[in-house]
Steps between C-alpha positions, in 0.01 A plus 500: 500500500121474421401446143231729359215267399294773323453441131366752255177376335547360158380685194208257459394543863509877467287477186233298679501743793458791260224319308310417821528861617381627160207255483394595853489867407312418179239298689459782752454748215242275332316463831486877545381548140236229551373660821486844340322356196252310719432815702451708187270240342298474821466877520397520134245218546355669810477831313332342197262287708337733747137598561240614447360266235174466310214312661332442161609295202704665225485301176796571266450530123549181302425265790225314309736416211772387740246280677419322172872433451519346847199276425671364189818433697310333784324267256839417349629410848200274558577322171869467589430347841214269412519143615400204285143492633426856614577868467632666816463847645747762374603554865456305826460185293578257781251472786581347836127457545162671511364490854178597672523789743293720729562875494352672806465876523624623838207523744626835634611647165531880507222689322737653240614151393150362444511508120381257234528138610621625840183705568351256748709435814520131586383389154650165393563454129551158348799517266729305271873573516753397235865479611763490228848565365541808284682359198326458166615139483475233775839448661650352815382684811861534620579740212493865601164648401214723608211327680137589446172508688168566327181530708146464367215594733169332411140628512597868495208735447532796266535566129815339354753725328498286184182450297581136422529412871140587588347247735833360623508710820873488575780723622861412414822623660819407311833525682860384490791481740669838447373850583586664167525403136804509271330724244342841546231512233356345184779633276770336710297181534463474122876537447584262786264216413589518128870455583423205726277337237789529252732326746697821564450538874798732544361739239184528707685748720759625249294593191788672323851637523390829653560476879218748557255226397648232723269386778746405773257564787236285334754224443577503873128478577467203264795324666350563844165365377662170402547384856572155645196284563338530844451185710131509404261725306335574835820671622527775235368856498315609186444850356258640244785718358248709305229718660122466521214722595403458863174685517597862435869434574778317314675207666728204455441160661726266694449150641738394778525177704327516838606180681403637844130465411534135397598191701876475554656305216850409390524384141708182467815551296426467130725353233583814300651288223153385399356701211168569678606527864287814556187305405620221731545749785150640448359148483693398812343776709143509369440140391732273699539683831157671471627830641353828371712790370426862589568837333397862538370707209619860522469824304739791457318822414659754268607833647523723193721743692768229513672336202248220458425503124226290344649497147845363593500146642880500544462734798439335835261692721697547820342385823629809681289705258191282538490193728312184408164456676341160557146470360442123507636163608547205265482136605591200285322213678616138489399352166586263218583707193757293308285275283494469119150648478575795730834566332331515159238735643780713644676513164183619328416763761569861397604779736502862396508822706217618271274218619332708768290800591540875461604555864826315424557611140863440392673826404829600335665404172604147592146422614355646180741274312395201710136551404572457130778242520336272757179487298677431170740238637232326706267480199781373278619241753154364576401482134819309413463263796137434408607396149762249622 
């Protein structure tokens, strides 16, 4: 006679089976709800953000007063982050170096792209480029952060936009390593930077208990902006984020690495535990190994029939709506840039998208804000440093 070896599951085993089955169904339900919510949010965003858009600036009421508030906050940040011997910038405080560069307009540039400093095909501009981290206080390069590139073309003909820059003959392009910004306009910037200055970074995107005022999308942009450090500043892509005039059109700028037009080079592995390894990487290539670095300078023209707004810097202009077009090449030649004298000169050098000519006038709310804030903070910082 064969014994029946089947045993009925214990009460505890049955409970765990039931719990696993119930949790599985709950997770499936949450997944479905999440997908439906994501689809609905995407549809709503697409409906809210569709063309056509204005091709001219639209200044909201109260912007001047909000700008004054931002200036006061920016000065407060400069005071908070000062070092014992100097006052730092309110953003992009830490430079990896200021380097000499040549910016050459494409010899065969299309007629429609021959605007401003790009009017003369083949023209070579001498330039100074500052490469930096985005934070308002110098920190280890390994910490997630935005990275910046500021370009200053020298000996640029034409009347400067600012009366106090007459005779300086320059054109600046200011960029950082993400295509869109984590605020839309001056009002949001004022609220965001005030919260950060008060040490309430979370409140920068959650200004109150009302969920309608929460800025989840902008928080995600900010998190994406704080990216891991690249191997070298020469291996990042940089974006103007905000728009400029480009002759009669509006455009954004982008600078992207172009290693194919430079000698082949493999950067030796850097010690990422060092606080300034990005400066070391730049020094390794340009000063030690004497190998140039190459980029392309590109523009993306606004198509006002697409959703490419000029007053909302949180919106990325999609390449399928308007592709980037190369207008110039940039070469960083071999050079020695990391000396005490040159580093002090770099620290005292100011970059501003308003340092330029009418053909490349900055436009949009964030650029209007930059004009006032950059001037005020730069004047404050230089006056304080001069009195040390």
